[in-house]
Each structure stands twice: as structure tokens, then as C-alpha cells.
mmCIF file of the C-alpha atoms, coordinates in Angstrom:
data_MODEL
# 
_entry.id   MODEL 
# 
loop_
_atom_site.group_PDB 
_atom_site.id 
_atom_site.type_symbol 
_atom_site.label_atom_id 
_atom_site.label_alt_id 
_atom_site.label_comp_id 
_atom_site.label_asym_id 
_atom_site.label_entity_id 
_atom_site.label_seq_id 
_atom_site.pdbx_PDB_ins_code 
_atom_site.Cartn_x 
_atom_site.Cartn_y 
_atom_site.Cartn_z 
_atom_site.occupancy 
_atom_site.B_iso_or_equiv 
_atom_site.pdbx_formal_charge 
_atom_site.auth_seq_id 
_atom_site.auth_comp_id 
_atom_site.auth_asym_id 
_atom_site.auth_atom_id 
_atom_site.pdbx_PDB_model_num 
ATOM 1  C CA . MET A 1 1  ? -0.348  0.237  -0.039 1.00 0.00 ? 1  MET A CA 1 
ATOM 2  C CA . THR A 1 2  ? 1.023   3.294  -0.305 1.00 0.00 ? 2  THR A CA 1 
ATOM 3  C CA . LYS A 1 3  ? 0.926   6.524  1.006  1.00 0.00 ? 3  LYS A CA 1 
ATOM 4  C CA . ASN A 1 4  ? -1.953  7.803  -1.032 1.00 0.00 ? 4  ASN A CA 1 
ATOM 5  C CA . THR A 1 5  ? -4.100  4.349  -0.581 1.00 0.00 ? 5  THR A CA 1 
ATOM 6  C CA . ILE A 1 6  ? -3.948  4.698  2.963  1.00 0.00 ? 6  ILE A CA 1 
ATOM 7  C CA . PHE A 1 7  ? -4.616  8.680  2.987  1.00 0.00 ? 7  PHE A CA 1 
ATOM 8  C CA . ALA A 1 8  ? -7.972  7.619  1.218  1.00 0.00 ? 8  ALA A CA 1 
ATOM 9  C CA . GLU A 1 9  ? -9.300  4.684  3.074  1.00 0.00 ? 9  GLU A CA 1 
ATOM 10 C CA . TYR A 1 10 ? -8.393  6.532  5.527  1.00 0.00 ? 10 TYR A CA 1 
ATOM 11 C CA . LEU A 1 11 ? -10.578 9.801  4.687  1.00 0.00 ? 11 LEU A CA 1 
ATOM 12 C CA . GLU A 1 12 ? -13.240 7.200  3.397  1.00 0.00 ? 12 GLU A CA 1 
ATOM 13 C CA . ASN A 1 13 ? -13.914 5.550  7.150  1.00 0.00 ? 13 ASN A CA 1 
ATOM 14 C CA . ASP A 1 14 ? -16.605 7.375  8.967  1.00 0.00 ? 14 ASP A CA 1 
ATOM 15 C CA . SER A 1 15 ? -16.913 5.156  12.035 1.00 0.00 ? 15 SER A CA 1 
ATOM 16 C CA . GLY A 1 16 ? -15.489 8.329  14.058 1.00 0.00 ? 16 GLY A CA 1 
ATOM 17 C CA . ALA A 1 17 ? -18.031 10.276 12.935 1.00 0.00 ? 17 ALA A CA 1 
ATOM 18 C CA . THR A 1 18 ? -20.580 7.921  13.283 1.00 0.00 ? 18 THR A CA 1 
ATOM 19 C CA . ALA A 1 19 ? -19.977 7.162  17.319 1.00 0.00 ? 19 ALA A CA 1 
ATOM 20 C CA . ILE A 1 20 ? -19.573 11.037 17.624 1.00 0.00 ? 20 ILE A CA 1 
ATOM 21 C CA . GLU A 1 21 ? -23.130 11.243 16.420 1.00 0.00 ? 21 GLU A CA 1 
ATOM 22 C CA . TYR A 1 22 ? -23.965 8.643  18.915 1.00 0.00 ? 22 TYR A CA 1 
ATOM 23 C CA . ALA A 1 23 ? -22.092 10.907 21.603 1.00 0.00 ? 23 ALA A CA 1 
ATOM 24 C CA . LEU A 1 24 ? -23.850 13.584 21.416 1.00 0.00 ? 24 LEU A CA 1 
ATOM 25 C CA . LEU A 1 25 ? -27.406 11.930 20.922 1.00 0.00 ? 25 LEU A CA 1 
ATOM 26 C CA . ALA A 1 26 ? -26.653 10.837 24.206 1.00 0.00 ? 26 ALA A CA 1 
ATOM 27 C CA . ALA A 1 27 ? -25.679 13.698 25.808 1.00 0.00 ? 27 ALA A CA 1 
ATOM 28 C CA . LEU A 1 28 ? -28.629 15.423 24.571 1.00 0.00 ? 28 LEU A CA 1 
ATOM 29 C CA . ILE A 1 29 ? -30.972 12.578 26.433 1.00 0.00 ? 29 ILE A CA 1 
ATOM 30 C CA . ALA A 1 30 ? -29.253 13.141 29.300 1.00 0.00 ? 30 ALA A CA 1 
ATOM 31 C CA . VAL A 1 31 ? -29.413 16.801 29.509 1.00 0.00 ? 31 VAL A CA 1 
ATOM 32 C CA . GLY A 1 32 ? -33.124 16.287 28.536 1.00 0.00 ? 32 GLY A CA 1 
ATOM 33 C CA . ILE A 1 33 ? -33.396 13.529 31.055 1.00 0.00 ? 33 ILE A CA 1 
ATOM 34 C CA . ILE A 1 34 ? -32.100 15.964 33.986 1.00 0.00 ? 34 ILE A CA 1 
ATOM 35 C CA . ALA A 1 35 ? -34.055 18.861 33.056 1.00 0.00 ? 35 ALA A CA 1 
ATOM 36 C CA . GLY A 1 36 ? -37.258 16.876 33.325 1.00 0.00 ? 36 GLY A CA 1 
ATOM 37 C CA . VAL A 1 37 ? -36.347 15.191 36.990 1.00 0.00 ? 37 VAL A CA 1 
ATOM 38 C CA . THR A 1 38 ? -35.387 18.539 38.013 1.00 0.00 ? 38 THR A CA 1 
ATOM 39 C CA . VAL A 1 39 ? -38.899 20.070 37.543 1.00 0.00 ? 39 VAL A CA 1 
ATOM 40 C CA . PHE A 1 40 ? -40.597 16.680 38.821 1.00 0.00 ? 40 PHE A CA 1 
ATOM 41 C CA . ALA A 1 41 ? -38.148 17.378 42.016 1.00 0.00 ? 41 ALA A CA 1 
ATOM 42 C CA . MET A 1 42 ? -39.237 20.541 42.405 1.00 0.00 ? 42 MET A CA 1 
ATOM 43 C CA . SER A 1 43 ? -42.747 20.063 42.140 1.00 0.00 ? 43 SER A CA 1 
ATOM 44 C CA . ILE A 1 44 ? -42.733 17.288 44.372 1.00 0.00 ? 44 ILE A CA 1 
ATOM 45 C CA . ASN A 1 45 ? -40.616 19.685 46.760 1.00 0.00 ? 45 ASN A CA 1 
ATOM 46 C CA . ASP A 1 46 ? -43.605 22.532 46.337 1.00 0.00 ? 46 ASP A CA 1 
ATOM 47 C CA . LEU A 1 47 ? -46.433 19.501 47.120 1.00 0.00 ? 47 LEU A CA 1 
ATOM 48 C CA . PHE A 1 48 ? -44.628 17.839 50.266 1.00 0.00 ? 48 PHE A CA 1 
ATOM 49 C CA . GLY A 1 49 ? -44.087 21.812 51.910 1.00 0.00 ? 49 GLY A CA 1 
ATOM 50 C CA . GLY A 1 50 ? -47.922 22.248 50.978 1.00 0.00 ? 50 GLY A CA 1 
ATOM 51 C CA . VAL A 1 51 ? -48.987 18.999 53.080 1.00 0.00 ? 51 VAL A CA 1 
ATOM 52 C CA . ASP A 1 52 ? -46.095 20.010 55.802 1.00 0.00 ? 52 ASP A CA 1 
ATOM 53 C CA . GLY A 1 53 ? -47.871 23.213 56.108 1.00 0.00 ? 53 GLY A CA 1 
ATOM 54 C CA . ASP A 1 54 ? -50.926 22.131 56.019 1.00 0.00 ? 54 ASP A CA 1 
ATOM 55 C CA . LEU A 1 55 ? -50.372 19.383 58.970 1.00 0.00 ? 55 LEU A CA 1 
ATOM 56 C CA . SER A 1 56 ? -48.492 21.688 60.999 1.00 0.00 ? 56 SER A CA 1 
ATOM 57 C CA . GLY A 1 57 ? -51.820 23.999 61.281 1.00 0.00 ? 57 GLY A CA 1 
ATOM 58 C CA . ALA A 1 58 ? -53.582 21.216 62.151 1.00 0.00 ? 58 ALA A CA 1 
ATOM 59 C CA . PHE A 1 59 ? -52.007 19.947 64.886 1.00 0.00 ? 59 PHE A CA 1 
ATOM 60 C CA . ASP A 1 60 ? -51.540 23.799 66.260 1.00 0.00 ? 60 ASP A CA 1 
ATOM 61 C CA . ASN A 1 61 ? -55.389 23.563 67.499 1.00 0.00 ? 61 ASN A CA 1 
# 
């Protein structure tokens, strides 16, 4: 093999690009999951905060 054929095969090889695309896709999915869990956690925290306030008021009387 000459240098030209090795270089031409290197340029035609796109397996690294595919791996990068999958990595970017996985990162995007992870960011979406983290954002969803964060919003869900805040709403659950508000829910239990309201229940805590209601129970505290019920036992003060």
C-alpha cells in the first residue's frame, strides 16, 4: 500500500463520525432527562411543602 491509498482509506472511514453522533445524541438525551427530573423534583418539593404546612396548622389547634 502506498501513502496515497492509506490516506484515501482514512478519509473514507466514517466510523469515528458515527461514534461522535451517537455520543452527541446520548448527551442530548441526558440533558433532557436531567431537566425533566429537576422540574419533577421541584414540583414534588412544593407538594410536600404544602402538605407539611397543612399538617403543622392542623396540630397547632
